[in-house]
N, C-alpha and C positions, 0 to 999 in steps of 0.2 A: 358655108356659114362661118367657119373658123379658118381663115386663110393664113395660118402660121404653122411652123413646125413645132411639134410637142415632144417632150420627154418626161417620163415620170420622175418626180422629185425624189432623190435618194439622199443618203447621208453625204457629208462633206467630201470634196474631191480628194482622191488619193494623190493627185498632182501637188496639192498644197503640202501634203506630208513629205513628198519627195523634195520639195523646195526646202522644207525644214531640215531635212538631213544634210543638205548642202550648206545651210546657214548656221549650223551648230557644231562646226568642226572642232573648236577648242574643247568642248565637253566630250564629244564622241571620241576624240583622238586620245583621250587619257585611258590608261588601262583600267578596265572595270574590276580586275582582280588585284590591283595593287593595294597593299595595306595602307590605310589612311587613319589618322587620328579622328576620334569622334568630335565633330564640331556642331555646336548648337546653331540653329538657323536664327540669327539675330534680326535679320530683316529680309523681306522679299518684296521687291518692287517691280511692277510691270509698267513700262513706259511706252508711250505712243498710242494708247487706247483712248478713244473719244466716242461719245454717244452711247456709252455703256459703263455701268458701275464696275470698277475693277474688282470690287469685293465679290461680285458674282463669279468672276473667273477664278479667283483664289479659293473660293468655296468648293470647287470641283477638283482641286489639286491635292496630291498626296504630300507634297512639300508644303509645310506650314511654318509660320513664325513661332518661336518659343514665347512663353509668357502668356499673359491674359490681362483682363481688365483690372484685376486685383493683384498688386505686387506680391511676390513670394508664393502665390497660390496657383499661378499658371503652370501649364504643363510644358516640360522641356521637350523640344522636337529637334531631332538631329538630321544632319545633311546626309542624304544618300544619293550618290551620283546616278545610279541606275533609275531610281524613282524620279529624279529631276529630269533625266533625259526623256522619260515617258511623259512627264508633265509638260514639256515643251510641245510635244505632239498634242496633248490635251488642250493647250492654249489655242493652237491653230484650229483644232476641231471645234472648239467652243465658238470662236469668232466666225468660222464658216457657217455653223448652225444658226448663228444669230445675224446673218446677212452680209458677212464679209468673206466671200469664198476665196478671195485672192490674198488673204492675210498670210504673213510669214514672219518668222523670227529672224531678225537681221543680225543680232549679236547678243551675247550673254556675258555679263561681268560677274566673276566669282572672286570675291575679296576675302581671303582667309586672315583671321586674327588669331595666330597660334598662341599668343600670350594669354588671351582670354577664352580660348577654345570656342571661338565663334566664327561664323561666316555670314557675309552680306551678299545677297543675290540680287542682280538687276537684269531683267529681261527686256530687250528693246524689240518692239513690234512695229512692223509696217502693215497697217490694216488694209490698205488698198481702198478702192471705191466700193461702197455698198451696192447691193442689188436692190433696186427700187421697183415696187409693183406699180405698173401703169394702170391696169384695170383688172376687175374680177368678174368672171362669168360663171353661171351655173348651167349645166347641160345634162339632160336625161332625167329630170325630175317632173316632166310634164304629166306623168300618171298620178301625181299627188294633187289634192285639191288646193285651192288658193291659200287657205290658212296654213296648210302643212308646208307648202312651198315657202311661205313667209317665215315659217319656223326654221327651215333649212337656212334661209338667208341670215337669220339672226344668229345661227350657230357658226357662221364663217368667222374665223378668228383673225383674219387679215383684211386689209382694205387698201384701196388705191392711194398711192403716195407714201405708204409705209415701207419699211424694210421687209424683205422676205425672210421670215424666221421659221426654221424647220419645225420647231415645236408647235407653232401655230398651224403649219401645214398638216402635221400628224393629228392634232386635235380636231381640225376641221374635217378631215377625212373620216375619223372615227365617229364624230357627231352626225355627219350626213348619212353615214351607213346605218347608224342607230335609228334614224328617222325612218328609213326605208324598211328596216327589219321590224320596226314597231307597227308598220302598216301592212305587214304580211309578206314582204319581199325577202324571204329567208335566203335566197340565192343571189341577192344583189351584190354588186361590187362597186366601189367608188375609188377613183384615182384623182389626184391633184396634178394636172398637167401644166407644163410650163411652155409658153410660147414667146416669140420674139416681141420685144417692146418697141417703143417709138424711137429709141436711141440706145447706143451701147450701154450696158449696165442696167437696163430696164427690162422687165419681163411682164408678160400677161399670165395670170393664173386662172385656170379653168377647172372648176370642180365638176368632173364628168362621172356620171352614174350609168350603170347598166342594171336596171331593176330586176329583169328577169320575170318569171311568172309569180303570181300570188300562190303561197303554199299554206298547208295546214299542218297541224301536229300529227305525227304518225303514232306508231305503237309506243306505249309507255312501259318501260321495264324497270322493276324495282329490285334492288339487291341490298342485302345487309339488314333487312327489317325483321330480325328475329323477335318473335313475340307480338308483332303487329302485322296484320294481314296486308297483302298487296292492295286489296280493295279499300281498306281504311286509309292507307297512305295516299292512294289516288284521290280519295274523297277530300283530303286536306290540301290538295293542289289547286291552283287557280286556273289550270288548263285541263283539257280533256282531249282524247283522241278525236280527230276529225274537225277540231275547232281551228279557226283561222290563226295562223302563226302570229305571235306578238312576243318580241324578246322580253318585254317587261313581265309577262306572265311567268317566264322562267325564273326571273329574279324574285318576283313576289312569292312564288311557290317555295323557293329556297328560304326566304325570310320567314314564311309561315311555318315551315317545318322546324326551323331553328327556334321559333317562338314557343313551340310546344315543350322545348327543353328535354324531350325524350331522347333526342339524338345528339350526340357529341359532335358528329361530323355529318354534313349534308353537302352533296355535290350533285347538281343537275346539269347534265350535258345534253344540249340540243344542237348537234352539228348536222348541217345539211348533208345528204348522201351524195354520191358521185353522179346520180341521175338527176339532172336539173329539173325542178318542178315536182319531184316526188315528195310525199309527206315526210316531214322531218322527224326522225326517230328521237325519242327522249329516253335518256338513261339516268335513273335516280339511284345514287349510291349512298348508303347510310351506315353510320356506326353508332350503336346505341350508347347512351350515357348511363352513369350509375343511377339506379332507380330511386334512391332516397336522397333528399336534400334537407339539411337542418340549418337554420340561421337564427341569430339573435341580433336585433337592431335596437339599441338604445337611442333616445332622443330627448329633446327639450323644446317646449314652446311656452309662450306667456300664458296660454289658457290651460293646457294640459299639465304644465310644469314638467317634471321628469316622467318619462314613459319608457316602457320596454315591450318590444314585440318579439315573440318566439314563434317560428313557423317551421313545421315539419311537412314536407311534400313527398308524396309517393307518385313517381312518374310511371306511366303505363300501368295504372292501378287495375288489376285483374285483366290486363291486356287491352287491346283496342285503342291505345293511345289515350286512355282516360287518365285524369289527374285527381288524386285525393290529397286534400289539404287540411291540416289542423293548425289553427292559429290561437295563440294564447297571448293576451294583452293585459297590461296593467298601467293605469295612469290615474290622475286625480279626477278626470272627467268620466272615464269609462274603463271597464275591465271585464274579462270573461273569456269564454272558450267558444270558438266557432269551428264546425266541421263541415267540409264541403267535398262533393264528388262531381266532377264535370265530365259529361259525355260529349266529345267534340263534334260528332257527326251523327245525328239521329235522323233516321228515315231518309234523308237526302242531304246533298252537299250544303254546307254552311248553316245547317240547323243544329243547334247545340242544346243540351239539357244540363241544368245545374240543380243538384239536390243538396240543401244545406240544413244544418241544425245548429242551435246556439243556446247558450246560457250566458246572458249578458246583463251587466249592471251599468246604468248610466246615472251619473250624479250631476245634473244640470243645475244652474242657479235657481230655476223655478220649480223643479221637481226631482224626485228620485224614481227610477224606472227599472224594474227587473223583468227581463223577457226570457221565456222558455218556449221553445217550439222550433218550427222549421218552415222552409220555403222551397217551392219548386219553380224554376224559371226555364222557359223555352225561348230561345233567341234565334233570330234569322238575320244574318249579316249579308250585306251586298257591298262589295268593295270595287271601286272604279279607280283606275290609275291610267293617266295619259301623260307620259313623260314628254311627248312631243310638244304638247301645249302647256306643259307644266301644271297639270290639274290632277287632283286626286280627291277622293271622298270615301267615307265609310258610313253607310247607313245601317242602323241596327233597329230592328223591331223586336220587342220582347214582351212576353206575357208571364205574369207571376201569380201564383196562388200562395196565400199566407195562412198559416195555421199556428197561432201563438197565444200563449197565456201571459197576460200582463198584470203585474202587481206594481202599484205606484203610490207615491205619497207626495203631496204638494209641499212647498216650502213653508217653514215654520211661521214666518212673519204673517202669512195670509190667515192663519188660524186666529190671530189676535186682532184682525181687522173686521169690525162689525159690519162694514159695508159689503164684505165678501161672503157673509154667512149664508145668504140665500143662494148664492152661486154654488157653494159647497153642497148644499142640499140637492140642487138641480143636477149637479155632476154625479150624484150618487155616492159621494164621499162621506166618510164619518166626520161630522163637523168638529169633533173633539181631537181626532188624530190626523185628519186629512188623508186617510188611506182609502184606497179603492182597488178593485181588481176586476178582470173580465177576460173573456176569450175574444180574440180578434180573428175573424174569418174574413178575408178580403181577396179581391182579385184586382190586379193592376195591369195597365197597358202603357208601355213606354216606347217612344220613338225618338231616335237621335240621329242627327246628320252632322258629321264632322269632316271638315276639309283642311284642318290644320296639320302640318307635318309632325308637330310635337306639342301636344296639349299642355304638358308640364311647363313649357317655356315657349309658348306660341309667338310667332312673329308675323304670320300671315294666315289668311283663311277665316272661317267662321265656324261656330257651333250652334246648332239648334236642338232644343230638347223639349219634349212634351210628355206629361205624365197625367194619367187618369187612374184613380183608385176608388173602388166601390166596396163598401162594407155593409153588411146587413141586407135589407130587402129580402131577396130569395135565399140569401146565405144565412146560416145559423150564426149565432154569436151575440156578444153583449153590446155591440156598437152598430150604429146605422148612419152612414154619411157617404158623401161623394166628394172627392178632392180633385181639383184641377190645378196644375202648375205648368208654367212655360218659362223657358229661359233662352236668351239669345246672346251670343258673344261674337265680337268682330275684332280682328287683329289686322293692322295695316302697317307695313314698313315704309317709312318715308326717309330716304337717305339712311343715315345711321340710327335714326330714331324709330321707335315702335309706338303706334297709337293703339290702345286697347280699350274696348268699351263693353259693358255688360248691362243687361236689363233682365229682371226676373220678377214674375208675378205669380200669385197663387190665391186660391180661395177654397174654403171647405163649406159645403152646404149640407143641410139635413132637413127632412120633413119634421115639422113640429119644432120644439124648443132645441136650440143649438146645444146648450149646455148639457142636456140630458141624453143627447145622441152622439156627441163628439167627445172622445176622451180628452182629458186635460193635456196629455203628452202630445196630442196631435196639433195643438194650438201653435200659432206662429209667434216667434220672437226674433228680433233682429239685433245687430251689434256684434262686434268681435273682429278678429283678425282677418276673416274672409267675408265680412259683411260691411256694415257702416263702422269705419275704424276710429271714429271719434268717441265711440262708446265701448263699454265692455260687453261681454257675451250676455245675450238675453236682456239687455237693458232698455231696448226700444219695443214698446207695446202699449196697449191701453193700460191705464192705471186705476187702482181702487181709489176711493176718496182720500185715503191716507197716503197714497203715492206708491203703492206696490205694483210692479209690473205683473199683469195677470194673463197676458197673451191675447191673441185675436184670431179671427177666422178669415181675414183678407190681408194680403201684404203686397208691397211693391218695393223693390230695391234696384238701384242702378249705380254704376261706377264707371269712371273714365280715368285712364292713366296715360301719362307720357313717360315712356321708358327711355332713358338717356344713357348711352355708354360713357363711362368715365375713363378708366384705364385698366388694362389686363382683364381680369374676370369680374371687376367691380363696375356696377352701374347704379344710376340714381333714378328716382321715380318722383313725379309730382302727380297727385291724385285728387279727385273729388268724388265723394260718395253721397247719395241721396236716397231716401226711402222712408217708409213708415208702415205701421201695422194698425188695422182697424178692427173693431170688434165684430161687426156683422159680416155676413156672406156677401160677395159681389159688391163690396163697398170700398172702392179705391178712389181716393181724392188726391189728385196730383198737385192741388194747391196747398196741401197739408203735408209737407215733407220735412224730414229732419236731414240736415246737410252737414257734412264734415269735409275738411280739406287737410292736406298735409304733404310732407315729403317722405321719402323712403330710400333705403339702400338695398341693393341686391348683390350677392356674391355667388357666382356660378360654381357649382360643384357637380360631380358625377351623378349624384342622387337628386339634383334639382337645385334651384337657387335658394340660398339662405337669405331671409329677408328681415328687415327691421323697418317698421312703419310708425310714424308719429301722426296721430289724427287729432284735429282740433275741431270742436263743435262750433258751427256758425249759428245753429238754432238749438240751444240747450233746452232740455225738458224741464219745465218748471214743476217743482214739487216731487221730483223723482227721489225715491228712497232706495238706497243700496245697503243691504244688511241692517235694515231698520234705521239708517241714518240718512239725513238729507245729503244729496250729492251735489257739491258745489264745484268740483273739478271739471274743467272743460276739455281735457286732453287725455289721451291714452297712448301708451307705447305697446306695440305688438311685436313679438319674435315668433318666427315660424319658418318652415321649409316649404318651398314651392311658391309660385306666384299667387297673389290673392285671387286671381281668376284667369 
């Protein structure tokens, strides 16, 4: 089938280095121990190179030119003959690795300027003819299905007609081996073989694999897990004994253990044994981190203004890899204390339990709300990762029980609006003070599927979320309603650009009169930095006769963005937002939407992009009152951290 002679591609030929030794006599002949005056390297020139950026060669050399882009601020670099001699070998090795195996240094000019304490270096190179790839073949991948074979082909870094570059050969070998190991062939080997081409200086490259048998994970041994049982550590892994071998499960398990932050060092070694086909033993080595972490994070946003978050975390809380967290926050929008304990693995793998309590105050434009109480959440996660086909997903199903006591007061302007008086009575609020209170007993079910690599700054994938919340009926408490919400996001990279789109809808239903069964703080309002950006927070909703936003029981909002890279960490955005809020349940009218457009800027930082958006209203709200005054402004500026969605 392959009628040529093969040899495994190795590093550059030692013969080229021997030729170098013959061609650099003037430098090598000087005494290495003779005292010399320190000379700055004023210039370094490599001549005779074509088809390659000379800067790539000089970047791997120890000998560098003095100075820099800014005069008087550059670093002085001095000539060292021993280093320069080694650099001549590096030049030949670099050219050989990049497709010119017959390259050699023909001569070297060293011009010393003793008066200025400088030296000018010129290296003359004869590249020789490059090695050209005639054809590329794959051999030994027949055990994979057609889609996986296509994935191997896409990972081949070289092509017919191109130069043979050793880095591409190594990358291809590693990538092809990774595909086989991902499909269970732990004992696979891959070599890139070289055959004769159609003419001198041309070669055929064959990526040849020996998959071997399909293997499984063997015994998992855990070390260094003081305070955390072996069983708990194994429950946090994405692999188990007897499961089909996949190299990604090793990497995912290491990432998951690091994410718990309990361990300062995590090493998972899954090396095949000497017996081909035997289960692959797994060695997990851990070093525990300090159990307590404290952090303070100040910030600023156009809605919250100044804010401060203080967090105290206790890792491995009472053992078992549990995490205890205390969060204290202050801002103009909300403030308070939250306590939470997370049990990472309850009953079975990937089922977690979170128990939280809070005392929290929210100061929204439409109401003030104080919450005292707690929640218990059970969550099941299913994570899928297929690096061969570059697909990944995280599906989370969670159930939450809520037991909270709510004290709230609506905004002052509503109390002076006669058209809202009957609504106050129906809500059970004091019509003079606008205050109310009640116990919220509710159960909620959430389902989320996320295929984005990084939701904070997503560039591909999608997000789907559904939420159902039930209060009242068979549950005790002051409120009786059912809420349904759903959201979808999609991100698509097109060349350097990212297209992002979002749609979200929700409704709250209740038997009988809505106002008497649904608390005011559950009503929908839109507008703000992460909503319709042409308006401020809570400005889009049904209005009283005087023009006060009073919230509704159905909502729809959507957004689309074109994210455009500018330079460095800076990028630009063009967006359009559309949505509205309606008073009744299940009352969404897409012919009645508020629309805003505008530009934005993003600056990428380690904690997420810092953004500025300018939103302009295309469909202003007639009669809208803000702080008791008619709102005539049709634009808003928003500052925040993180993408809008």
